[in-house]
C-alpha positions in Angstrom: 110.5 93.8 103.6 108.5 95.5 100.8 108.4 99.3 100.5 105.4 100.7 98.6 104.5 103.9 96.9 101.0 104.4 95.6 99.9 107.0 93.1 97.2 107.9 90.6 94.4 108.9 92.8 92.3 112.0 92.5 88.8 113.6 92.3 86.5 112.1 89.7 82.8 112.2 88.9 80.6 109.2 89.2 81.0 107.0 86.2 84.6 108.2 85.6 87.8 106.2 85.6 91.2 106.2 87.4 94.3 104.1 87.1 96.3 103.5 90.3 99.9 102.5 90.4 102.0 100.9 93.1 105.8 100.8 92.9 107.3 98.2 95.2 110.8 97.6 96.2 112.1 94.3 97.7 113.2 91.0 96.2 110.0 89.2 97.3 107.7 91.2 95.1 107.7 88.8 92.2 106.7 85.8 94.4 104.1 87.6 96.5 100.4 87.8 96.2 99.7 91.5 95.9 96.5 93.4 96.7 94.8 96.7 96.6 93.1 97.8 99.8 91.0 100.8 100.6 89.8 102.6 103.7 86.8 104.8 103.6 86.3 107.5 106.2 85.2 105.9 109.5 85.5 102.4 108.2 88.1 99.6 108.5 90.5 98.9 105.7 89.3 96.3 103.3 90.8 94.4 100.4 89.5 95.3 96.9 91.3 92.9 94.6 94.4 90.7 94.7 96.6 89.0 92.1 98.9 86.0 92.4 102.5 86.0 91.1 101.2 84.1 88.1 98.5 86.7 87.3 95.3 85.0 88.7 93.0 87.7 90.0 90.2 87.9 92.5 87.9 90.9 93.0 85.7 92.0 95.8 82.0 91.5 94.8 81.3 95.3 95.0 83.9 96.0 92.3 83.5 93.0 90.1 83.2 94.1 86.5 84.4 97.6 87.2 88.0 97.2 88.6 90.9 95.3 87.1 94.1 94.5 89.0 97.3 93.7 87.1 101.0 93.6 87.7 104.3 93.9 85.9 106.9 91.8 87.8 109.7 93.2 85.7 108.9 96.7 86.9 107.8 95.6 90.5 104.5 97.5 89.9 100.9 96.7 90.6 98.0 98.5 88.9 94.4 99.0 89.6 92.2 100.2 86.7 89.0 101.5 88.1 86.0 102.2 85.7 82.5 103.3 86.4 83.4 104.7 89.7 80.8 105.2 92.4 80.7 107.5 95.4 81.0 104.5 97.7 84.5 103.8 96.1 85.8 106.9 97.8 88.6 106.3 100.2 92.4 106.0 100.6 93.8 103.2 98.4 96.8 101.2 99.4 98.7 98.3 97.9 100.4 95.6 99.9 100.9 91.8 100.1 97.9 89.6 100.6 96.6 88.8 103.1 97.1 92.0 105.1 98.3 90.1 108.1 101.5 89.4 106.3 102.2 93.1 105.8 105.0 94.6 107.9 104.5 98.2 106.8 102.1 100.4 104.7 102.7 103.2 102.2 101.0 106.6 102.4 98.2 105.5 100.1 96.5 107.5 97.4 93.2 109.4 97.9 90.3 108.6 95.5 87.3 110.8 95.8 84.2 110.1 93.6 81.8 113.0 93.7 79.8 115.2 91.4 
């Protein structure tokens, strides 16, 4: 079972940037596909980007060209660099294995608010 702690969220103006971090414990991290998810108020949680153990990435269309997912297997950490943030990026961001159906538990997430 992977335990996850997300950090790095905050309040930012439109066009701003944030870098999220996710520290994971568990021996399966290095072989797992890891993803960032987000949940906006009143909406279902959705995946934002995922990365294979070998570093191949896939982004959701709405964040393509703005968000970059990366990982450091030696540190059991996944990152999400978010640039040119928009109000619709507001939500609680979580990291976990991909797809979400394989997740056995979730961390507390980190709040991202994009507002002027």
